[in-house]
C-alpha positions as CSV (number, residue, x, y, z in Angstrom):
1,M,157.6,130.0,-107.1
2,Q,156.6,128.0,-104.1
3,A,153.6,125.7,-104.1
4,T,150.1,126.9,-103.1
5,T,148.8,126.3,-99.6
6,I,145.3,125.8,-101.0
7,T,144.0,122.2,-101.6
8,A,140.8,121.2,-103.4
9,T,138.5,118.6,-101.9
10,V,137.2,117.9,-105.5
11,D,139.1,116.3,-108.3
12,L,139.1,118.8,-111.2
13,E,139.7,116.0,-113.7
14,Q,137.0,113.6,-112.5
15,Q,134.0,112.9,-114.6
16,G,130.6,113.8,-113.1
17,K,129.4,116.4,-110.7
18,Q,131.2,117.2,-107.4
19,H,130.6,119.8,-104.7
20,G,133.4,120.6,-102.3
21,F,135.8,123.3,-101.1
22,L,139.1,125.1,-101.8
23,K,140.8,124.8,-98.4
24,L,143.1,127.6,-97.3
25,P,144.8,127.1,-93.9
26,Y,144.2,130.1,-91.7
27,S,145.2,130.1,-88.0
28,S,143.3,132.7,-86.0
29,D,142.2,133.4,-82.4
30,H,138.9,131.6,-83.2
31,S,140.5,128.5,-84.7
32,A,144.2,127.7,-84.2
33,W,144.2,125.1,-87.0
34,G,141.4,126.4,-89.1
35,C,140.8,126.8,-92.8
36,I,139.0,129.2,-95.1
37,M,136.6,127.0,-97.0
38,I,135.7,128.4,-100.4
39,P,132.8,126.5,-102.0
40,I,133.3,125.0,-105.5
41,T,131.3,122.8,-107.9
42,V,132.9,121.0,-110.8
43,I,130.9,119.4,-113.5
44,K,132.7,117.4,-116.2
45,N,131.4,115.3,-119.0
46,G,133.7,113.9,-121.7
47,T,136.0,116.2,-123.5
48,G,135.4,119.8,-124.5
49,P,136.1,123.4,-123.4
50,T,136.2,124.5,-119.8
51,A,134.3,127.5,-118.4
52,L,135.4,129.1,-115.1
53,L,132.4,130.9,-113.6
54,T,132.9,133.2,-110.6
55,G,131.0,135.6,-108.3
56,G,131.9,137.2,-105.0
57,N,135.2,138.6,-106.2
58,H,133.9,141.5,-104.0
59,G,131.8,140.3,-101.1
60,D,129.0,142.9,-101.4
61,E,128.0,142.1,-105.0
62,Y,125.2,139.6,-104.9
63,E,123.8,138.9,-108.4
64,G,126.7,136.6,-109.4
65,M,126.7,134.8,-106.2
66,T,123.0,134.1,-106.3
67,A,123.0,133.0,-109.9
68,L,126.0,130.7,-109.4
69,Y,124.8,129.0,-106.2
70,K,121.5,128.3,-108.1
71,L,123.5,127.0,-111.1
72,A,125.5,124.7,-108.9
73,N,122.3,123.1,-107.8
74,S,120.5,122.9,-111.1
75,L,123.2,122.1,-113.8
76,E,123.6,118.3,-114.2
77,T,126.4,116.3,-115.9
78,G,124.2,115.3,-118.9
79,Q,123.7,118.9,-119.8
80,V,127.4,119.5,-120.1
81,Q,129.9,118.7,-122.8
82,G,133.3,119.6,-121.4
83,R,133.8,121.1,-117.9
84,V,132.2,123.9,-115.8
85,I,134.0,125.1,-112.7
86,I,131.6,127.2,-110.5
87,I,133.0,129.3,-107.6
88,P,130.2,131.6,-106.4
89,A,132.2,133.2,-103.6
90,M,135.8,133.8,-104.7
91,N,136.7,136.0,-101.7
92,Y,134.8,134.0,-99.2
93,P,135.9,136.0,-96.1
94,A,134.6,139.2,-97.8
95,V,131.3,137.4,-98.8
96,Q,130.8,136.3,-95.2
97,N,131.4,139.8,-94.0
98,G,129.3,141.5,-96.7
99,S,132.1,143.8,-97.6
100,R,134.1,144.7,-100.7
101,T,137.4,143.7,-99.1
102,S,138.4,140.8,-96.8
103,P,138.0,141.4,-93.1
104,L,141.1,139.2,-92.6
105,D,143.7,141.5,-94.3
106,R,141.6,144.3,-95.9
107,G,142.6,142.7,-99.2
108,N,140.7,143.6,-102.4
109,L,140.8,140.4,-104.3
110,N,140.3,142.2,-107.6
111,R,143.4,144.3,-107.0
112,S,145.6,141.5,-105.8
113,F,146.5,139.5,-108.9
114,P,148.6,137.7,-109.8
115,G,148.9,137.1,-106.1
116,H,151.6,135.3,-104.0
117,P,151.5,131.8,-102.5
118,G,153.1,133.0,-99.3
119,G,151.4,136.4,-99.0
120,S,148.2,137.5,-97.3
121,M,145.1,135.3,-97.4
122,T,143.8,137.4,-100.3
123,E,147.0,137.1,-102.2
124,R,147.0,133.4,-101.7
125,I,143.5,133.1,-103.2
126,A,144.6,135.2,-106.2
127,D,147.7,133.1,-106.7
128,Y,145.6,129.9,-106.7
129,F,143.4,131.3,-109.4
130,S,146.3,132.6,-111.4
131,R,148.4,129.4,-111.4
132,Y,146.0,126.6,-110.9
133,L,142.4,127.5,-112.1
134,V,142.8,130.0,-114.9
135,P,145.2,127.8,-116.9
136,L,142.5,125.1,-116.9
137,C,139.9,127.2,-118.5
138,D,139.1,128.4,-122.1
139,Y,136.4,130.8,-121.1
140,A,136.0,132.8,-117.9
141,L,133.0,134.8,-116.6
142,D,133.4,137.0,-113.5
143,I,130.0,138.6,-112.4
144,H,130.2,142.0,-110.7
145,S,127.8,144.7,-109.7
146,G,128.4,148.0,-107.9
147,G,128.4,146.8,-104.4
148,K,127.5,149.2,-101.6
149,T,129.2,152.3,-103.1
150,L,128.3,152.3,-106.8
151,D,125.3,151.7,-109.0
152,F,125.3,151.0,-112.7
153,I,123.0,150.6,-115.7
154,P,123.3,146.8,-116.1
155,F,125.9,145.9,-118.6
156,S,128.2,143.1,-119.7
157,A,131.8,144.1,-120.5
158,A,135.1,143.3,-122.3
159,H,138.3,145.2,-122.7
160,R,140.6,146.5,-125.5
161,L,143.3,143.9,-125.9
162,S,146.6,143.7,-127.9
163,D,145.4,140.5,-129.6
164,P,142.6,141.5,-132.1
165,A,141.2,137.9,-132.3
166,Q,141.1,137.5,-128.5
167,E,139.5,141.0,-128.1
168,A,136.8,140.1,-130.7
169,A,136.0,136.9,-129.0
170,C,135.6,138.6,-125.6
171,I,133.4,141.3,-127.1
172,E,131.3,138.7,-128.8
173,G,130.8,136.9,-125.5
174,A,129.8,140.1,-123.9
175,M,127.3,140.9,-126.7
176,L,125.8,137.4,-126.3
177,F,125.5,137.6,-122.5
178,G,122.0,139.1,-122.8
179,T,122.2,142.6,-121.2
180,A,120.7,145.6,-123.0
181,N,124.1,147.4,-122.8
182,V,127.6,146.1,-123.6
183,M,130.6,148.1,-122.4
184,V,134.2,148.2,-123.7
185,M,135.7,149.2,-120.5
186,F,138.7,151.5,-119.7
187,E,140.2,150.6,-116.3
188,L,142.0,153.1,-114.2
189,D,144.3,150.4,-112.7
190,S,144.3,147.2,-114.7
191,A,147.6,145.7,-113.7
192,S,146.4,143.8,-110.7
193,L,142.9,142.9,-111.8
194,Y,141.6,139.3,-112.1
195,D,140.5,140.4,-115.6
196,T,144.0,141.1,-116.6
197,A,145.3,137.9,-115.1
198,V,142.9,135.9,-117.2
199,E,143.3,137.9,-120.4
200,S,147.1,137.7,-120.1
201,Q,146.8,133.9,-120.4
202,G,145.0,134.2,-123.7
203,K,141.5,133.3,-122.3
204,V,138.2,134.6,-123.4
205,F,137.0,136.8,-120.6
206,V,133.7,138.5,-119.9
207,T,132.7,140.6,-116.9
208,T,129.7,142.6,-115.8
209,E,128.2,145.4,-113.7
210,L,124.6,144.4,-113.0
211,G,123.3,147.2,-110.7
212,G,124.6,148.0,-107.3
213,G,123.8,149.5,-103.9
214,G,124.8,146.5,-102.0
215,T,121.7,144.5,-102.8
216,S,120.0,142.6,-105.7
217,T,116.6,142.6,-107.3
218,P,114.6,139.9,-109.2
219,E,115.5,141.8,-112.4
220,T,119.3,141.9,-111.8
221,I,119.4,138.3,-110.6
222,G,117.4,137.4,-113.7
223,L,120.0,139.1,-115.8
224,A,122.8,137.2,-114.2
225,E,121.0,133.9,-114.7
226,R,120.3,134.6,-118.3
227,G,123.9,135.7,-118.8
228,V,125.3,132.5,-117.3
229,H,123.0,130.4,-119.5
230,N,124.1,132.3,-122.6
231,F,127.8,132.3,-121.7
232,L,127.8,128.5,-121.5
233,L,126.1,128.3,-124.9
234,F,128.7,130.7,-126.3
235,A,131.5,128.5,-124.8
236,G,130.0,125.5,-126.6
237,I,129.5,123.6,-123.3
238,T,125.7,123.4,-123.1
239,G,122.9,123.2,-125.7
240,G,119.7,125.1,-126.2
241,D,118.7,128.6,-127.3
242,Y,120.0,132.0,-126.4
243,L,117.8,134.1,-124.1
244,H,117.8,137.5,-125.6
245,A,117.0,140.9,-124.2
246,D,113.9,142.7,-125.4
247,T,116.1,144.9,-127.7
248,P,119.4,144.3,-129.5
249,P,122.4,145.1,-127.2
250,R,123.7,148.6,-127.4
251,L,127.5,148.8,-127.6
252,L,129.1,151.5,-125.3
253,D,132.7,152.5,-125.0
254,M,134.9,154.1,-122.4
255,P,137.7,155.6,-124.5
256,D,139.9,157.0,-121.7
257,G,140.1,158.3,-118.2
258,S,137.9,161.3,-118.9
259,C,134.9,158.9,-118.5
260,Y,135.5,158.9,-114.7
261,M,134.4,162.0,-112.8
262,M,136.1,162.2,-109.4
263,S,135.4,164.5,-106.5
264,E,138.0,167.0,-105.4
265,H,135.8,168.1,-102.5
266,K,134.2,166.5,-99.4
267,G,130.5,166.9,-98.7
268,L,127.0,166.1,-99.7
269,L,126.6,164.8,-103.3
270,E,123.7,166.1,-105.4
271,L,123.7,164.2,-108.7
272,C,121.8,166.3,-111.3
273,I,121.2,163.5,-113.8
274,S,120.0,160.0,-113.6
275,L,121.5,156.7,-114.7
276,G,121.1,156.3,-118.5
277,D,120.7,160.1,-119.1
278,E,122.7,161.7,-121.9
279,V,125.0,164.7,-121.3
280,K,127.0,167.0,-123.5
281,K,130.4,168.4,-122.7
282,G,129.9,171.2,-120.2
283,D,126.6,170.0,-118.9
284,L,126.0,170.1,-115.1
285,V,126.4,166.6,-113.7
286,A,126.6,167.1,-109.9
287,R,126.9,169.6,-107.1
288,I,128.8,169.0,-103.8
289,H,127.5,170.9,-100.8
290,Q,129.7,171.8,-97.9
291,L,128.5,170.1,-94.7
292,E,130.3,172.3,-92.1
293,R,128.3,175.5,-92.6
294,T,125.3,177.1,-94.4
295,G,125.5,180.0,-96.8
296,Q,128.3,178.4,-99.0
297,A,127.7,177.9,-102.7
298,P,128.0,174.3,-103.8
299,V,130.8,173.2,-106.1
300,E,129.6,172.3,-109.5
301,Y,131.0,169.5,-111.6
302,R,130.4,169.6,-115.4
303,A,131.0,166.9,-118.0
304,K,134.4,167.0,-119.7
305,R,132.9,165.0,-122.6
306,H,129.6,163.9,-124.1
307,G,128.2,160.6,-123.0
308,I,125.7,158.5,-121.1
309,L,125.7,158.2,-117.3
310,A,126.5,154.5,-117.0
311,G,127.5,154.5,-113.3
312,R,127.1,156.7,-110.2
313,R,128.2,156.8,-106.6
314,H,125.4,155.2,-104.4
315,P,126.0,156.9,-101.0
316,A,125.1,160.6,-100.9
317,L,128.2,161.5,-98.8
318,V,131.3,161.9,-100.9
319,D,135.0,162.4,-100.1
320,I,138.0,163.7,-102.0
321,G,139.0,161.1,-104.6
322,D,135.7,159.3,-104.8
323,T,134.4,158.5,-108.3
324,F,130.8,159.8,-108.4
325,A,130.0,159.4,-112.1
326,V,131.1,157.2,-115.0
327,L,130.3,158.3,-118.5
328,A,130.2,156.1,-121.6
329,V,129.8,156.8,-125.2
330,E,128.1,155.1,-128.1
331,P,131.0,154.6,-130.7
332,N,128.7,155.5,-133.6
333,G,126.5,157.9,-131.6
């Protein structure tokens, strides 16, 4: 495999606190000899574990970005035992554009792993993480929310893994993150996720969905900040006390693909339940109304399983193939 074209302006092994960039050469009509400049902060103090903290994997998800830009300003070397690598805007072109995917190549970073050093700009970013950053870390946290098209009850999450000890550590990290809900996620397409790239290297990985709608709120940013604080405690890198939610975390599970409700029609989406509501198998979840003419009965969508509405489509217009509802179950419910 060829070497990466990305260079870091920080020394990842140097003691102390550094701010800099990951520089990816990109020649464009606007800058013939230009670079994509991805901000990075590295804080290293002595020996100890490494945590890799990321936001902006999708450019329209703002809680992680905000919390990590603030952390890069506030966290100091003396508070750290080990190393913290902070990258608030992984897919920097998408972040600048306020979009899920990169405006340079339409690349979805979280569907581009393990990447390729000679591929598109998005694939090159994925490759650098896969081969240069992830191998350095012991713990990785990637903060997501729903972006412009989805909305969620806020939750931290882990996945089912083939290694029971690794799975247990990931779920423990998610439980300690500090959200009221903790999800064991079933992914429709896990092969090219950043999550899978990290987990396949044996690392402890936690992710989140902290709301959505392409914005953030004081509450969801607060959740992200609390979660980052707790994650660094969990990793053994910082000291202090855990910041807990008002209630003990509720464990939720997505056992299989039936948790995803996808539209087979195009039209106006009328969700008949709200986030957090419980449904039973056969209950009405949504109607889709035809836009082209009046006098047509809407198509009804009913739950194929019991569960809790954990996620929903944010825009009211829906197309064939769009996920409009995500159900989760309480394992002991």
